[in-house]
N, C-alpha and C positions, 0 to 999 in steps of 0.2 A: 378393463374397466377402470373410471375414474381416482384417485385415490380421493380421501376430506382431508383434509388437516387446516390446521393451523399457520393461520402468515400473521406480519406487521406489515397492515397495509398503509400510505399514504393516499388520504382520497382525493386532495384537494393541496393549492400550496398553499402553503404557512401551517396550517388546519395540523391539532394534533393526529400522532400517527395511533389506532389500533388495529387489533388482531381480532382477527377474522376469518371467516374460511375460505378457504380458496381449497380447487379442484384442482389437481395435479395427474396431465395422464400420467399410463404408461409409455415406455419407451420407444419410439421409430429404431430404425435406419439413422445410426449414427447416432444416439443417445441416452445420459442413462438417467437412473434414476438414483438419487441419492438418498440417505437416510440423515440429517444434517446432526450433530452433537455439539457441534458451537461454534458460534459465527461474533467476531467481535462488532463492536460498535466505533463508523468509520466515519468521518466527512465526513467520507462524499454518498454516502446513507442522506445524513442533513442535508447536505448540497438537491440532492432526491426533493425532501418534501420541501424544502425552501424554490424549487422547478431553476437552482441552477442549471441545471442539466440538460431541460426538453422540457417539453410540458407533455409527457404522455400520459397523463395523467389515470387511473389510478396505475400507481409505482406498489411491487414489492420485494418492500426491503431487503437487505440485505444481503454480501457477496466472500465479508471475508472467512469464509467457511473448510471444517473441518468434518469429513461423516463417514460410514460405510457404504457402499456402491450397493445398494439394493436390486437394480436388474437393470439388464443391457439391453437394447434394441441391436442390431437383422448388422451385421457386416465390422461388429463392434468387439476389435481383440485386444487391446490396450488396456483393458479393464475387467474387470470381471465382480460378479457380485458377491460378496464377502471381503473388497479391498477396500482397506481403510489410506484414502485418500484430503486430499489437502486441493482446494476448487481454487483455480485460478480465474481469472477475466480473459483472456487474450488465447484461445484452443487456435493456434499454427494451422497452417494450410497445408502448407510442402510442396507447393504449388507454383507461387507467387516472386514474384522477378526476387525479393529481398530473400524468403528461401533457398527459392537458388543458386542465389550468391555467395551459398555457405552463412544467413545473417536471419538464422528463423526468431530472430528477438526482434529482429526490426517487420513482418509479418506485416503482409497489407489489407490482408483479406483473412484475418481472426472471422471464428462466428461462434454461432451460436446454437444452442435448440431450437429446431424446425416450430412443433408446436409449442401449443400458447397454452401455460396456467392461467385459469378464470379464478372470479367468485363464483361466487355459490348459482345465482341470478346467471354465470353467460360472460361476465363483463368480463374482457379482457388486459389481462393486468403483463402490466412495460416491467422486467423481472431488470434491479439494481445492476447493471453489465453483466446484465447479462446473463445471470447466476437466478438472485432473488434462493436469499438461505435463512431469516429471520424467520423460516419455517422446517413444519417439523419431517419437509420431505421437498426433494429441489427437484422440478426436469432439468441437465443441463447437455451439452452434446458433450463423448464421450473424449476428448480431450479437455475439454476443461476439469477432468479431473487429474489427479498427477499423485500417483502412491509415496507413500512414504512410509519410515516401519512404524506399524503399530504400538512401541513402545509406548512414545510422543503422543503425550493428552492432544489434544483435540484442542483444549483453551488455547496452548501457547501455540499447536502444528498450524490450528489457521490461522494464525496471524501475516502467518508467509505468502496469505491467500493478496495481499496489499502493503498492507503500512511501514509494515517490519522490510515483508522487502521492497519492496520499494525506493527504503533508509538504505538498507545493504548493500542492496547493487544500485543507488549513486555510485556509492563508498567502494565497491569489489567492481563494479560492472563500467561502467563511467565515467568515471573518474579515475578511475586502477591507482587508484588507493598503492605504495606500498612501503617495504622496511623503512623508517627512517624517513620520513616525510614529514612535510606541516601539513597540519587537515585546520583550514576552518568549517564550521558545518552554524547558519544561523536559520538559529528556529528549533527551539528545544523538545516538542514534540512523538509522538509517536513514529513518525519518517527519522528526522534528524536524529532521535538516540537512534531509531538501525544503521542511521550511516556512520555516528561515532564509536554504535557496538560493533559496527564492519572493520572502521578505520583502527584499534586496541586491535580486531583480531588478526591484523596484517603485517601489524607490530609498525605504527604510525611513532614517529618521534613526540613530535605534541602535536594535541589533541584539540582544538580552542571553541568550547563553546559557545554563544552569543546569542543572548532571550532575552528580553524586560522583566521577564520575571524567575524569581530568588529560585521559587520553588521548582519550576524546569531546567535549571542550571544545576541545584541541589541532582534531580534524575539526571543528572549530563554527568556528575562527578561518577554516581554506580557504572555510567553505562564502558566509562577509559577516556571521558575529560579530561585533560592535563592540567590544563588552566581554565577559567569562567570569567565573560565582562556581559554585564550587564548594561545593552546597550540605552536605556532605558537615561543612564546617567553618565554614561559613559564615551566619545567616538568608537565605536569598532572596528573603524579603520587603520584609525590612530595605538586601539588597543591592540590588535593582530600584528601590526607591526611590530609593536615594541619589543612581545612576545616572540617575535620571530627573526630575530635583528639586523633588526629595521628595515628586511627585502616583503615579504607578508607571505603569506602562507603557499606551499606547491600547489594545493585545493582549495576550494571555496566552496563550499556547498550550500545551496535559498533552499531550505525543508521549509521556505514562506512566500515565496513567488508573490511576491509585490513588487514594483519598478524602486523601489528605493528601495530592500533592504538583495536586490539583486546588483544595484549599482555602488551599493556595501561591499560587495563579496566582487565586482567587479577591478573594482581600487584595494583590498581589502591580498591579494593575493602577489603573487611575485611575477616576474616578469619571466614571461615564457609560461607563468605556471598557469593551472584548467580550473574556467569557473562551472561545477556543473551549475541546472538549475531542476529540480526536481520537486518540488512548494506547486501545484497549480494555479497560476492568472487566471482570473475571469477577461471575456472576448474584451469589454473595454479596457482593459489599463494598454498604456502606448508604454515606450522608450525612447530616452534621450540620450543618448551620450555623442563627445565627443569624434566625430570617426576618425582626426584624430592619436586619441587614446585608444582609437578597437588596431586597432594599427601598431601605434611604437610598442603595447605592453604583448602584441606577441600572445604566447600561446595560443586555447581554442577555449568559448564557451559551447556550453555542451547543453542540452535538453533532456534527461532521464526517464525515456516512459515504460513507470511499471520495473524504473530499476535497470533498467536495460535485460531482466530479464527472460532464460529459458527457463522452463518451471519443471520441463521435464532434465536436466540437468541440474538446477538449482535448491529446485525446494530437498532432494532426496542428502544434498551432500548436505543443507543449513543442517536439517535432521540429524545426520550422524554425527555435525558440528553438537549441536545440545544437547545429546547422549553423552557422548566424552564431554562432558562439563565446559565444554568451548567458550559457548556459545549462548550465553544465560535468558534463554524468550521469557521467562517464567515474570523476567524480572517487567517484562513489556502489562502483565497484566494484575489493572488497580485492583477493579471487584467481579468480583461474576453475580449476575443477575441472572432470574426468569425471564420467557419472551415477554411479558405482561409492560419490562421496565423499557423498557426499547424510549421512549418517549423524554423519562428523566434522564436514564441517560443522554440523553442528546444537552438538557439543560448543564447536566452537570462537565461533561464533554464540553461545552462556550464557556463556563469556568475556569476551565484549566487546571479544574478539581481531577482528573483521572489523567495517566497516559492509552488504560485500554477500559474500557466495559465490558464483556464477554457474556454474551447469552448462552446458561447453559440450556439442552434441551434433549 
């Protein structure tokens, strides 16, 4: 018997989202029904509404969530009803060539629930990132559920489901920032400040925050930035070099994802340094760099998919660090809102007034 719940639906490109009645099936084999407790409002949800991901409207938005497993389908053994979980959008298969090589964070065959959630009239919904968590309940593949310590509030635990994990992972996993390193982060929204928090967590010596918004640079200091650069007024490449003895940073993280910011990251790194691209570019963007510079500067240019995280490994560890007072996830939550406030939260986010608005269900 389907479960009748509230859900935030984007019916057409650019149209305001609305709370509508959504029908969620009971879980089938390999699936889990999750009662959502909180879900962050992420730029990716806005991209879905704007048609920037694909045109499979209508979308059931929301993906950065935590909640409690209500029921599971046949064959599910890793989670059970009553488990407190963070939802992730990359349920690893364990069988593809990446998984078999011992690199499951690169899994090339991630999966979602097989059954479809629908509107009351039977219209099939496309859940954002295979989750659709701006809803009282959602149906996911059981592998998208990661158990964590239930003492962590869902308003902060759910943030690991996307943006904060992407930033932390860009520093910790992809960039492999270590003690004493110098790090520059370009773009200080939720993802960028996650990278700054990760760099501070592992003992980076110099952490340079770069943005065009002084408000975001103030937030960056709260997450551990030792220096800030407003790139609207100052050449960020020269500023990063000046703050690192004239050499450039060991690791530069581009949390914006535009050709201009990537070029800044490329030239702001030290020789043999690392550039990490975690900001998501659009399909039309192109990059033009002299090949001799690519060769002559050495080092590594990396893209970071979901912070190259393995949810089963990283989510519980990061929640434990939060509970120990070593990782302040609460600082990412700018406001909590009701399910009907998502459209206004998009506007607030576009104005740069928040790190994260979180829907509490």
